[in-house]
C-alpha positions in Angstrom: 53.9 103.3 -8.2 55.0 101.2 -11.1 56.9 98.9 -8.7 53.8 98.5 -6.5 51.6 97.4 -9.5 54.2 94.9 -10.5 54.3 93.4 -7.0 50.5 93.1 -6.9 50.4 91.4 -10.3 52.9 88.7 -9.1 50.7 87.8 -6.1 47.6 87.3 -8.2 49.5 85.0 -10.6 50.7 82.8 -7.7 47.2 82.4 -6.3 45.9 81.3 -9.7 48.8 78.7 -10.0 48.1 76.8 -6.7 44.6 75.5 -7.8 46.0 74.2 -11.0 48.7 72.2 -9.2 46.1 70.7 -6.9 43.9 69.8 -9.9 46.7 68.1 -11.7 47.6 66.1 -8.5 43.9 65.1 -8.3 43.8 63.9 -11.9 46.9 61.8 -11.2 45.4 60.2 -8.1 42.1 59.4 -9.9 44.1 57.9 -12.8 46.0 55.7 -10.3 42.8 54.4 -8.6 41.1 53.8 -12.0 44.1 51.9 -13.1 44.0 49.7 -10.0 40.3 48.9 -10.5 40.8 48.3 -14.2 43.6 45.9 -13.5 41.4 44.1 -10.9 38.6 43.9 -13.3 40.8 42.4 -16.0 42.0 39.9 -13.4 38.4 38.9 -12.3 36.8 38.8 -15.8 39.7 37.9 -18.1 42.3 36.0 -16.3 40.4 33.5 -14.0 36.8 34.5 -13.6 35.5 31.0 -12.7 37.9 30.5 -9.8 37.0 33.8 -8.3 33.2 33.2 -8.7 33.5 29.8 -7.2 35.5 31.2 -4.3 32.8 33.8 -3.7 30.1 31.3 -3.9 31.8 28.9 -1.5 32.3 31.7 1.0 28.8 33.0 1.0 26.4 30.8 -0.9 23.5 29.1 0.7 22.1 26.1 -1.2 18.8 24.6 0.0 17.0 21.5 -1.2 13.3 22.2 -1.6 11.7 18.9 -0.6 8.7 17.9 -2.6 5.6 17.0 -0.6 4.6 13.4 -1.2 1.1 12.8 -2.7 -1.6 11.6 -0.4 -3.1 8.1 -0.5 -6.8 8.4 -0.3 -9.8 6.2 0.3 -12.7 6.1 -2.1 -14.3 9.2 -0.4 -11.1 11.3 -0.5 -10.2 10.6 3.2 -6.4 10.5 3.6 -5.0 7.1 4.5 -1.5 8.5 4.2 -0.6 12.2 4.1 2.2 14.6 5.0 2.5 16.8 8.0 4.9 19.7 8.7 8.4 18.6 9.6 11.9 20.0 9.6 15.3 19.0 8.3 18.2 19.9 10.6 21.2 21.1 8.6 24.7 22.0 9.5 27.4 24.3 7.9 30.6 22.5 8.9 32.6 25.7 8.4 30.8 27.0 11.4 30.2 23.8 13.4 33.4 21.8 13.1 35.3 23.6 15.9 32.6 22.8 18.5 31.3 19.6 16.8 31.5 17.4 19.9 29.4 19.8 22.1 26.9 20.4 19.4 26.6 16.7 18.5 26.0 15.8 22.2 23.1 18.3 22.4 21.6 17.3 19.1 21.8 13.5 19.7 20.2 13.9 23.1 17.3 16.1 22.0 16.6 14.4 18.6 17.4 10.8 19.6 19.9 10.4 16.8 23.3 8.7 16.7 26.1 10.8 18.2 28.9 9.6 16.0 27.0 10.1 12.7 26.0 13.6 13.9 29.6 14.3 14.8 30.7 13.3 11.2 28.1 15.6 9.7 29.1 18.5 11.8 32.7 18.1 10.8 31.8 17.7 7.1 31.6 14.4 5.3 33.7 15.9 2.5 36.4 18.5 2.7 35.1 22.0 2.1 31.5 21.0 2.6 29.1 23.8 3.7 25.9 21.8 3.8 25.2 18.5 5.7 22.1 16.8 6.7 22.0 16.1 10.5 18.4 14.8 10.9 15.5 14.3 8.6 11.7 14.7 9.2 11.9 16.1 12.7 8.5 17.3 14.1 8.4 21.1 13.7 8.0 21.8 17.4 10.8 19.6 18.5 13.1 21.0 15.8 12.3 24.6 16.7 12.9 24.0 20.4 16.2 22.3 19.7 17.4 25.2 17.5 16.5 27.6 20.4 18.7 25.6 22.7 21.5 25.7 20.1 21.2 29.5 20.0 21.1 29.8 23.7 24.2 27.7 24.1 26.1 30.1 21.8 26.5 27.7 18.9 26.2 28.7 15.2 26.0 26.9 11.9 22.7 25.0 12.5 19.6 25.8 10.5 16.2 24.3 9.7 14.5 23.6 6.4 11.0 22.3 5.6 10.9 18.5 5.4 7.4 17.0 5.4 6.8 13.9 7.5 4.8 11.0 6.2 1.8 10.3 8.4 -0.8 7.6 8.6 -3.7 9.2 10.4 -5.5 5.9 11.1 -2.4 4.0 12.3 -2.9 0.4 11.3 -5.9 0.8 9.1 -4.9 -0.6 5.6 -1.3 -0.6 6.6 -1.0 -4.0 5.0 -1.7 -2.3 1.7 -0.3 1.2 2.2 3.2 0.1 3.2 5.6 2.5 5.0 8.5 4.9 4.4 12.1 4.8 5.4 14.2 7.9 5.9 14.7 8.6 2.2 12.7 6.0 0.3 9.5 3.9 0.4 9.9 0.4 1.8 6.7 -1.4 1.0 3.1 -1.4 -0.2 1.5 1.3 -2.3 4.2 3.7 -1.1 6.8 1.7 -3.1 4.6 0.3 -5.9 3.4 3.8 -6.9 6.4 5.8 -5.7 6.9 7.5 -9.1 3.4 9.1 -8.9 3.5 9.9 -5.2 7.1 11.1 -4.7 7.2 14.3 -6.8 10.6 16.0 -7.6 12.7 18.0 -5.2 13.7 21.5 -6.1 16.6 23.7 -5.1 17.2 27.3 -4.2 20.6 29.1 -4.1 21.5 32.6 -2.8 24.3 34.6 -1.2 24.1 34.6 2.5 25.8 36.3 5.4 26.0 33.5 7.9 25.5 29.8 8.6 21.8 30.6 9.2 21.4 31.0 5.4 20.1 34.6 5.8 19.7 36.0 2.3 21.6 39.2 1.2 19.0 41.5 -0.4 19.4 42.3 -4.1 22.1 39.7 -4.6 21.9 37.0 -7.3 19.8 33.9 -6.5 18.4 30.9 -8.4 15.2 28.9 -7.8 14.0 25.5 -9.1 10.6 24.9 -7.6 9.7 21.5 -6.1 7.1 19.5 -7.9 4.8 17.9 -5.3 3.7 14.3 -5.8 0.2 13.4 -7.2 -2.4 11.8 -4.9 -3.3 8.1 -5.3 -7.0 7.3 -4.8 -8.0 3.8 -3.8 -11.3 2.0 -3.8 -11.1 1.3 -0.1 -13.6 2.6 2.4 -11.6 3.7 5.5 -14.4 3.1 8.0 -15.3 -0.3 6.5 -11.6 -1.3 6.4 -11.4 -0.4 10.1 -14.5 -2.4 11.0 -13.3 -5.4 8.9 -9.9 -5.4 10.7 -11.6 -5.1 14.1 -14.0 -8.0 13.6 -11.3 -10.2 12.0 -8.8 -9.4 14.8 -11.4 -10.3 17.5 -12.0 -13.7 15.8 -8.3 -14.5 15.3 -7.8 -13.8 19.0 -10.9 -15.7 20.1 -10.0 -18.8 18.3 -6.2 -18.4 19.0 -5.6 -18.6 15.2 -2.2 -17.9 13.5 -3.6 -15.3 11.2 -6.6 -14.2 9.2 -7.7 -12.2 6.1 -11.0 -10.8 4.9 -12.1 -9.0 1.8 -15.2 -7.0 0.8 -16.0 -6.4 -2.9 -18.7 -4.5 -4.7 -20.3 -7.3 -6.6 -21.2 -5.3 -9.7 -17.9 -3.3 -10.2 -15.3 -5.6 -8.6 -14.0 -2.7 -6.5 -12.4 -3.8 -3.3 -13.9 -1.9 -0.4 -11.8 -3.6 2.3 -8.9 -6.0 2.4 -7.8 -6.8 5.9 -4.9 -8.9 7.4 -4.4 -9.9 11.0 -1.8 -9.5 12.5 -0.9 -6.2 10.9 1.1 -3.2 12.0 1.0 0.6 12.6 2.4 2.2 9.5 3.8 5.1 11.7 5.9 2.6 13.7 6.9 -0.2 11.3 10.1 -1.0 13.1 8.0 -2.2 16.1 6.3 -4.9 14.0 7.5 -8.4 13.1 8.8 -8.6 9.5 6.2 -11.2 8.4 3.4 -8.7 9.4 4.6 -5.9 7.2 2.9 -7.1 3.9 -0.4 -8.5 2.9 -0.9 -12.1 3.7 -4.1 -12.0 1.7 -2.2 -11.4 -1.5 1.3 -12.8 -0.8 0.4 -16.1 0.8 -1.3 -19.1 -0.8 -3.5 -21.7 0.8 -5.8 -24.5 -0.3 -9.3 -23.1 -0.4 -11.2 -26.2 0.7 -14.9 -26.5 0.1 -15.6 -23.0 -1.1 -14.1 -24.4 -4.3 -17.1 -26.7 -4.6 -19.4 -24.0 -5.8 -17.0 -23.3 -8.8 -17.1 -27.0 -9.7 -20.9 -27.1 -9.4 -21.4 -23.9 -11.5 -19.0 -25.3 -14.2 -20.9 -28.6 -14.3 -24.3 -26.9 -14.6 -22.9 -24.5 -17.3 -21.6 -27.5 -19.3 -25.0 -29.2 -19.0 -23.4 -32.0 -17.1 -25.3 -31.5 -13.9 -28.3 -29.7 -12.4 -29.4 -28.6 -9.0 -32.0 -31.3 -8.4 -29.8 -34.1 -9.8 -29.8 -37.1 -7.5 -26.7 -38.8 -6.2 -26.1 -41.9 -4.0 -23.4 -40.9 -1.7 -21.6 -43.7 0.2 -19.8 -43.3 3.5 -16.4 -43.5 1.8 -15.2 -43.6 -1.7 -12.1 -45.6 -2.7 -10.2 -44.0 -5.5 -7.0 -44.9 -7.2 -4.5 -43.7 -4.6 -6.6 -43.1 -1.5 -10.0 -43.3 0.1 -12.0 -40.1 0.0 -14.2 -39.3 3.0 -16.5 -36.6 4.3 -16.1 -34.3 7.2 -19.1 -36.0 8.9 -19.7 -39.7 9.4 -22.5 -41.2 7.5 -23.6 -44.3 5.7 -25.2 -44.4 2.3 -27.2 -41.2 1.8 -29.1 -39.8 -1.0 -28.3 -36.2 -1.8 -29.2 -33.8 -4.6 -26.5 -31.6 -6.1 -28.0 -28.8 -3.9 -27.6 -31.2 -0.9 -24.0 -31.9 -1.8 -23.3 -28.2 -1.6 -25.5 -27.6 1.5 -23.9 -30.5 3.4 -20.5 -29.9 1.9 -19.9 -33.5 0.8 -16.5 -34.2 -0.7 -17.7 -37.6 -1.9 -20.7 -36.2 -3.6 -18.6 -33.5 -5.3 -16.2 -36.0 -6.7 -19.1 -38.1 -8.0 -20.6 -35.1 -9.7 -17.2 -34.0 -11.1 -16.7 -37.5 -12.7 -18.6 -35.9 -15.6 -15.6 -33.7 -16.3 -12.1 -34.6 -17.6 -9.2 -32.8 -15.9 -8.8 -30.6 -18.9 -12.4 -29.5 -18.8 -12.4 -28.8 -15.0 -9.1 -26.8 -15.2 -10.4 -24.8 -18.2 -13.3 -23.6 -16.2 -11.3 -22.8 -13.1 -8.8 -20.7 -15.1 -11.8 -18.8 -16.5 -12.8 -18.1 -12.9 -9.3 -16.6 -12.4 -7.5 -19.3 -10.5 -3.9 -20.0 -11.2 -3.2 -16.4 -12.3 -2.5 -13.1 -10.5 -5.3 -10.6 -10.2 -2.7 -7.8 -10.8 -4.6 -5.3 -8.7 -1.4 -3.5 -7.7 -0.4 -5.2 -4.5 3.3 -6.1 -4.2 4.4 -9.7 -4.1 1.1 -11.1 -5.2 1.2 -14.9 -5.8 -0.5 -16.6 -8.7 -1.4 -19.6 -6.7 -1.0 -23.1 -8.0 -3.3 -24.9 -10.5 -1.9 -27.9 -12.3 -2.4 -27.8 -16.1 -5.3 -30.0 -17.2 -3.1 -32.0 -19.5 -0.7 -32.9 -16.7 -3.4 -33.5 -14.0 -4.1 -37.0 -13.0 -7.7 -38.2 -12.2 -6.7 -38.5 -8.5 -5.6 -34.9 -8.5 -8.7 -33.8 -10.3 -10.8 -35.5 -7.6 -9.1 -33.4 -4.9 -9.2 -30.2 -6.9 -12.9 -30.6 -7.4 -13.5 -30.2 -3.6 -10.7 -27.7 -2.9 -7.5 -29.5 -2.2 -4.3 -29.9 -4.3 -4.5 -26.4 -5.6 -3.8 -23.0 -3.9 -5.2 -19.5 -4.2 -4.8 -16.1 -2.7 -7.7 -14.2 -1.1 -8.5 -11.8 -3.9 -8.5 -14.6 -6.5 -11.0 -16.7 -4.5 -13.2 -13.7 -3.7 -13.3 -12.7 -7.4 -14.3 -16.3 -8.3 -17.2 -16.4 -5.8 -18.2 -12.9 -6.9 -18.5 -14.2 -10.5 -21.4 -16.3 -9.3 -22.9 -13.4 -7.5 -22.6 -11.3 -10.6 -24.6 -13.6 -12.9 -21.7 -15.6 -14.2 -19.5 -12.6 -15.3 -16.0 -12.2 -13.8 -15.2 -8.6 -13.1 -11.5 -8.2 -12.5 -11.0 -6.9 -9.0 -9.7 -3.4 -8.5 -8.2 -1.6 -5.5 -7.1 1.6 -7.3 -9.7 4.1 -8.4 -9.2 5.4 -12.0 -5.8 4.2 -13.1 -2.2 4.2 -12.0 1.1 2.7 -13.1 3.1 0.3 -10.9 6.8 0.3 -10.6 7.0 -2.6 -13.1 5.1 -0.6 -15.7 1.7 -2.3 -15.3 -1.4 -0.1 -15.5 -4.0 -1.0 -12.9 -7.3 0.4 -11.6 -11.0 0.6 -12.3 -10.3 2.2 -15.6 -8.8 -1.0 -17.0 -11.0 -3.5 -15.3 -12.3 -6.2 -17.5 -15.6 -8.3 -17.7 -15.5 -11.9 -18.8 -18.4 -14.3 -19.1 -17.4 -17.5 -17.3 -20.7 -19.4 -16.9 -24.3 -18.6 -18.1 -26.6 -16.4 -16.0 -28.8 -19.5 -15.5 -25.9 -21.6 -14.2 -24.9 -18.8 -11.8 -28.4 -18.3 -10.6 -28.9 -22.1 -10.0 -25.6 -22.1 -8.1 -26.6 -19.1 -6.0 -29.9 -20.9 -5.0 -27.9 -23.9 -3.9 -25.6 -21.6 -1.9 -28.7 -20.3 -0.1 -29.2 -23.7 1.4 -25.7 -23.6 3.1 -27.0 -21.0 5.6 -30.4 -22.7 6.1 -30.8 -23.6 9.8 -32.2 -27.0 9.0 -30.4 -28.1 5.8 -27.1 -26.2 5.9 -23.9 -26.2 7.8 -23.5 -22.5 8.4 -26.7 -20.9 9.9 -24.3 -18.6 11.8 -23.5 -16.8 8.5 -27.1 -15.5 8.1 -27.7 -11.7 8.1 -31.0 -11.0 9.8 -33.5 -9.7 7.3 -31.5 -10.6 4.1 -31.2 -13.5 1.8 -27.6 -14.8 2.0 -25.8 -17.2 -0.3 -22.5 -18.6 0.7 -20.2 -21.6 1.1 -18.0 -22.9 3.9 -14.4 -24.1 3.5 -12.2 -26.2 5.7 -8.8 -27.3 4.2 -5.7 -28.9 5.5 -2.6 -26.7 5.7 0.7 -27.5 4.1 3.8 -27.0 6.2 6.4 -25.0 4.1 9.4 -26.9 5.5 8.2 -30.4 4.5 5.6 -29.7 1.8 3.2 -32.0 3.7 0.0 -31.5 5.7 0.8 -30.4 9.2 -2.5 -31.2 10.9 -3.7 -27.6 11.1 -6.6 -26.2 9.0 -7.7 -23.2 7.1 -11.3 -22.3 7.7 -13.3 -19.9 5.5 -16.6 -18.6 4.4 -17.4 -16.8 1.1 -20.7 -15.5 0.1 -22.9 -12.5 -1.1 -26.0 -10.7 -0.3 -28.8 -10.0 -1.1 -28.6 -13.5 -2.6 -31.2 -12.6 -5.3 -29.8 -9.2 -6.2 -26.2 -9.2 -5.0 -24.5 -6.0 -4.0 -21.5 -7.2 -2.0 -19.3 -10.2 -1.7 -17.5 -11.0 1.5 -14.8 -13.7 1.9 -13.2 -14.5 5.3 -10.2 -16.8 5.8 -8.8 -17.8 9.2 -5.6 -19.9 9.4 -4.7 -22.5 12.0 -7.4 -21.9 14.7 -6.5 -23.7 17.9 -10.2 -24.1 18.8 -12.3 -26.8 17.2 -14.6 -25.6 14.5 -15.0 -25.2 10.7 -15.8 -22.6 8.2 -19.4 -22.3 9.3 -18.8 -21.9 13.0 -15.6 -19.8 13.0 -15.6 -17.8 9.7 -19.4 -17.7 9.3 -20.1 -15.3 12.1 -17.3 -13.0 10.9 -18.9 -12.9 7.5 -22.3 -12.2 9.1 -21.0 -9.2 11.0 -19.0 -7.7 8.1 -21.8 -8.2 5.6 -24.4 -6.8 7.9 -22.3 -3.7 8.4 -21.6 -3.0 4.7 -25.3 -3.5 3.8 -26.3 -1.0 6.4 -23.5 1.4 5.6 -24.5 1.6 1.9 -28.2 1.6 2.6 -29.0 -1.7 0.8 -32.6 -2.7 1.6 -33.7 -6.3 2.0 -35.3 -7.6 -1.3 -38.1 -9.5 0.4 -37.2 -12.6 -1.6 -38.1 -16.0 -0.5 -35.5 -18.5 0.6 -34.5 -21.4 -1.7 -36.7 -24.4 -1.6 -34.4 -26.7 -3.4 -34.5 -30.3 -2.0 -31.3 -31.5 -0.4 -32.2 -35.1 -0.2 -34.4 -37.5 -2.2 
């Protein structure tokens, strides 16, 4: 019995020892594993953490540019003249596209109409180790999605899409001469470039860990986000519908008279706000590459020309303001007038005639204007013309504006003064001359013209817009009113030269202009003319000023017969559009002869 108990006790001891051995072995194994992880942790965090982090990021990071949406360019009523529509950016991950780059490039270049070799370079990576390459920008969303579906169906990988708004000009060529246009990555003209800092916004960026070339995000993994800041809108003083109508009427006239080009402007007489500023030829801002280079800007602001007889009303208003002339003043006007270096003539043949100052304006007599302007010295005349705004930029915010040419009074000869008095030997741009005529309409006060509502800063740091418009007294209210009454005679069917500029039911004041054109290659007159008409209505309570200029018509005619009808149609439209009622005033009864 004792021996049996001893045997039983030994078996129980053995069974207790076996678990202890296994437990010790387990602790050893756990210690080995923990030691391995500890060593790895020291390696990752202590020895070279940045290298491993960069390697991990390179292998699985997705970095996406968040493209800022460009600010809209709006008309005065908030209607977009330029906006952004949905588009896509096609992006490649060269790590996934390089091996099959030729096949993918062929498909993408065919579907997206992009260059094959540039696409091939992007798919292979422009830099070693690149994981992100642009393939195509601003692709219409539907086209981009359909193309990606073909990529997937063909078994290719590494191509993805990102939001990339497309600049759009909803009305095509309406105000394109002012709006400008966009290139692939930057603005290339007009307001788009001048006010780019306001319109562009700032791109953002997002980064996250992804599982594939599609940029699919791994949940709960680290990510960063810098949100895009969209651009701010730019509101103009333009009226889209009036701009469209002005362009249409102007284009019809340029075509009818086979002219080289034309410009027209509509201003609010009281505020100086430009409601329309048209150029013909122009271009579709959505397709600028299809236009001739010379049509991509604004001729109205960039080109200069001699204003011709429209200038005479500035001379007359200045003389009246200086108490050196008056509307009923009598002049004996010969058929020709020999002056120092040449003989001055009129556009119409006549012998000795007797005209009042009002008649000189109504008949548009060069000789009569020179005789009246003899009361001024060159310095006096130039001083007034500069106060009207000639010889200096309007700075409304249109790129490339010219200041025109007005010789300093101290340097001006009497011969040059004679020609300047009736609109030759000086040059202007359209906005300058319109603002000068508008000064007479506005009771002798020059309101600096504006095309930006509120204020905005140009790329050269100039603040422009209605908020910074200025008002300057140029001539007295009495002188302006007397000049306006003389201008009414210009459209008189019996006494004037431009009855076609009348607007039925309204009193109209205006002035024709016909000037010789200077050829740029020789600096001499080339035999062609610039014909124009500038005026305002209602003449006795002006609301709008319209100025029309047509260059080098190939059909005989002058400012009254060619530009006058364009003025009439545009003025009639704007008066009706803004609900301006006829004043019921009586036409001027100033005598033109004596």
